[in-house]
C-alpha positions in Angstrom: 43.5 22.5 50.5 41.6 21.6 47.3 43.1 21.5 43.8 45.6 24.0 42.5 43.9 27.0 40.9 44.4 27.0 37.1 42.0 29.6 35.9 40.6 32.9 37.2 37.2 33.9 35.9 35.7 37.4 36.4 32.3 38.9 36.3 32.0 42.2 34.3 29.6 44.8 35.7 30.3 45.6 39.4 33.5 43.6 39.3 35.9 44.6 36.5 34.0 47.8 36.2 31.9 49.9 38.6 28.7 51.5 37.4 25.9 53.8 38.4 23.3 56.0 36.8 21.1 59.2 37.2 17.7 59.9 35.8 19.2 62.8 33.9 21.7 60.5 32.2 18.9 58.1 31.1 16.7 61.0 29.9 19.6 62.2 27.7 20.1 58.7 26.4 16.4 58.3 25.7 16.5 61.3 23.4 19.0 59.5 21.2 16.9 56.4 21.3 14.0 58.5 20.0 16.2 59.6 17.1 17.1 55.9 16.4 13.4 55.0 16.2 12.7 57.8 13.9 15.5 56.7 11.6 14.1 53.2 11.6 10.7 54.5 10.6 9.1 53.7 14.0 6.7 56.4 15.5 5.8 55.5 19.1 4.0 58.8 19.8 5.7 59.0 23.1 7.7 61.9 24.6 11.0 61.3 26.2 9.6 61.0 29.7 7.0 58.5 28.5 9.5 56.5 26.5 11.9 56.2 29.4 9.1 54.9 31.6 8.1 52.3 29.0 11.7 51.1 28.6 12.4 51.0 32.3 9.1 49.2 33.1 9.6 46.7 30.3 13.2 45.9 31.2 12.1 45.6 34.8 9.6 42.9 33.8 12.3 41.2 31.8 14.7 41.3 34.7 12.2 39.5 36.9 11.6 36.9 34.2 15.3 36.3 33.7 16.0 36.0 37.5 13.3 33.4 37.9 14.0 31.4 34.7 17.7 32.1 34.2 17.0 32.3 30.5 18.6 35.0 28.4 16.3 35.9 25.5 17.5 37.5 22.2 17.1 41.3 22.2 14.4 41.1 19.6 12.1 39.2 22.0 13.0 41.4 24.9 12.0 44.6 23.1 9.0 43.0 21.5 7.6 40.9 24.3 8.6 42.9 27.4 9.3 46.6 26.5 6.7 47.2 23.7 4.2 44.5 24.5 0.8 45.7 23.4 2.2 48.4 21.1 1.5 48.5 17.4 5.0 48.3 16.0 6.4 46.9 12.8 8.2 43.8 14.2 10.6 43.6 11.3 11.8 47.2 11.9 12.0 46.6 15.6 14.0 43.4 15.0 16.4 45.3 12.8 17.5 47.6 15.7 16.9 45.4 18.7 20.6 44.4 19.3 21.6 48.1 18.9 18.9 49.1 21.4 20.1 46.6 24.0 23.8 47.7 23.5 22.7 51.3 23.8 20.9 50.8 27.1 23.8 48.8 28.5 26.4 51.4 27.6 24.5 54.7 27.8 22.0 54.1 30.6 24.9 53.7 33.1 28.2 55.5 34.0 30.7 52.7 33.7 34.4 52.9 34.7 37.1 50.2 35.1 38.5 49.6 38.5 41.9 51.3 38.1 43.9 48.4 39.5 42.6 45.9 36.9 45.5 46.1 34.3 48.2 45.5 36.9 46.2 42.7 38.5 45.5 41.0 35.1 49.2 41.2 34.2 50.3 39.6 37.4 47.8 36.8 37.1 49.0 36.2 33.6 52.6 36.1 34.8 51.5 33.5 37.4 50.7 31.2 34.5 47.0 31.2 35.2 44.2 31.3 32.5 41.9 34.3 32.6 38.3 34.2 31.6 35.0 36.2 31.9 31.4 35.2 32.5 28.8 37.9 32.3 25.0 38.3 32.3 24.3 40.7 29.4 21.6 41.0 26.8 23.6 42.5 24.0 26.6 40.8 22.4 28.6 44.0 22.0 28.8 45.7 25.4 31.4 43.5 27.1 33.9 43.3 24.3 33.5 47.0 23.5 34.2 48.1 27.1 37.1 45.6 27.5 38.7 47.1 24.4 38.0 50.6 25.7 39.8 49.8 28.9 42.7 48.2 27.0 42.4 44.8 28.7 40.5 42.8 26.1 43.6 40.7 25.2 43.8 39.1 28.7 40.4 37.3 28.5 40.0 33.9 26.9 37.3 32.6 27.0 34.7 35.4 27.2 31.3 33.8 28.0 28.2 35.9 27.6 24.7 34.9 28.5 23.5 36.7 25.3 25.4 34.0 23.3 25.1 31.0 25.6 21.3 31.5 26.3 21.5 30.9 30.1 22.3 33.3 32.9 24.2 33.1 36.1 23.6 31.5 38.6 22.8 28.6 36.4 25.8 26.2 36.9 25.7 25.3 33.2 27.2 28.6 32.1 30.0 28.2 34.7 30.7 24.6 33.4 30.7 25.8 29.8 33.3 28.4 30.6 35.5 25.9 32.3 35.3 23.5 29.3 36.2 26.3 27.0 39.3 27.0 29.2 40.1 23.3 29.2 40.2 23.1 33.0 38.1 21.3 35.6 35.6 23.4 37.5 37.4 22.5 40.8 40.5 24.3 39.6 38.6 27.6 38.8 38.3 30.7 40.9 35.4 33.1 40.3 35.2 36.8 41.3 31.9 38.6 41.3 30.1 41.3 43.2 26.8 39.4 43.7 26.1 36.6 46.1 22.9 35.2 44.6 24.3 35.4 41.0 28.0 35.0 41.2 29.0 33.3 44.4 26.1 30.9 44.5 26.5 30.0 40.8 30.2 29.3 41.1 29.8 27.2 44.2 26.9 25.2 42.6 29.1 24.6 39.6 31.9 23.2 41.8 34.4 26.0 41.4 37.4 25.7 43.7 37.0 29.2 45.1 34.4 32.0 45.0 35.3 35.5 45.8 33.0 38.5 46.3 34.2 42.0 45.6 32.1 44.7 47.1 30.3 47.1 44.8 28.2 50.0 46.1 25.1 49.8 43.9 21.5 49.2 44.9 20.2 46.5 42.6 16.7 46.4 44.2 16.8 42.6 44.4 17.6 40.0 47.1 21.3 39.1 47.3 21.4 36.2 49.8 22.7 32.7 49.5 26.1 31.0 49.6 29.0 32.3 51.7 32.0 33.4 49.6 35.4 32.0 50.4 36.7 35.6 50.6 35.3 39.1 50.5 37.5 41.9 49.1 37.2 45.6 48.4 40.1 46.0 45.9 41.2 43.6 43.2 44.8 43.7 44.4 43.5 41.6 47.4 42.8 38.8 44.9 46.6 38.6 44.2 47.2 38.1 47.9 44.7 35.2 48.0 46.2 33.5 44.9 49.7 33.8 46.4 48.6 32.5 49.8 46.9 29.5 48.2 49.9 28.8 46.0 52.3 28.9 49.0 50.0 26.6 51.0 49.9 24.1 48.1 53.7 24.3 47.8 54.2 23.8 51.5 51.8 20.8 51.4 53.8 19.2 48.6 57.2 19.9 50.2 56.1 18.5 53.6 55.3 15.1 52.1 52.3 14.6 54.4 50.4 11.4 53.7 46.7 12.4 53.0 45.3 9.1 51.8 45.8 5.3 52.2 44.8 2.9 49.4 44.7 -0.9 50.0 44.7 -3.9 47.7 42.2 -6.5 48.9 43.2 -10.1 48.1 46.1 -11.3 50.2 46.4 -7.8 51.8 43.2 -7.1 53.8 42.5 -10.9 53.8 44.4 -14.0 52.6 43.4 -17.4 51.4 45.6 -20.2 52.8 43.9 -22.9 50.6 43.8 -20.8 47.5 42.8 -22.9 44.5 42.1 -26.0 46.6 38.3 -26.0 46.0 38.8 -25.4 42.3 41.2 -28.3 42.1 38.7 -30.5 43.9 35.9 -29.5 41.5 38.1 -30.4 38.5 38.9 -33.7 40.1 35.2 -34.5 40.5 34.9 -33.9 36.7 37.7 -36.3 36.1 40.0 -33.5 35.1 43.4 -32.5 36.3 45.3 -29.2 36.1 48.1 -29.6 33.5 51.5 -28.9 35.1 52.2 -26.7 32.1 49.0 -24.7 32.4 50.5 -21.6 34.0 53.3 -21.6 31.4 50.8 -22.0 28.6 48.8 -19.0 29.8 52.0 -17.0 30.0 52.9 -18.0 26.4 49.5 -17.0 25.1 
């Protein structure tokens, strides 16, 4: 049955919240980005359509890099080396707004909304005495905590592990191990819920998590999503509660049934015995002209 689950970790985008976008949404957001550049004293000489294309292409290149390397670069490097590579831009000015730009893209380039059942599900998990954490691939440091507070569920999560702070991205097992250490639990007692096979399920299983659960999210990422097979696939987060209750009942039944699941043996005098134990040693001492003191055993005991 595996070890008892002690902690439940969630992915953010596609899991706790659903998201999508339209080109119109991104064009409107790009207008605001233009204003932010102007305020910072950066003149790109691009119209909104052109700027949106530059941002989308650059972030697309960074996405490919991050998938292959599993590295999460600081926003300054993302915008300098991938989005505006080859552009004559004052790097100090760009660095001053890079975090803000990444946060803006992650919050305003998408329609995001919390799965409506999340508050109830989190409260039940908390009442079950389980720890609740979060592991998210994200370039900004602000998007996840901002949205969790907006949804009114921030207080449930400890730890919150972001690739933007840790420096590595899922499916690297290291970020999963790091989260388990922060929660002070072993990886084998953790359950992870995410919407992506290649990123969430594969990473959790490679890290040795006890259970990995996929929740379906209708969004076309444009990337391969194959790999490990999840322990369960759900469509609504309330189904997670059924899985946790079923596992807890199975564990309780196993304990109450008293079934023997392992045999451990001593070796000497159990798996084999020595009828002339000590005889050869006594003979060896006799050859040396020595005899075992009759008080030797008592002397050792006294010592």
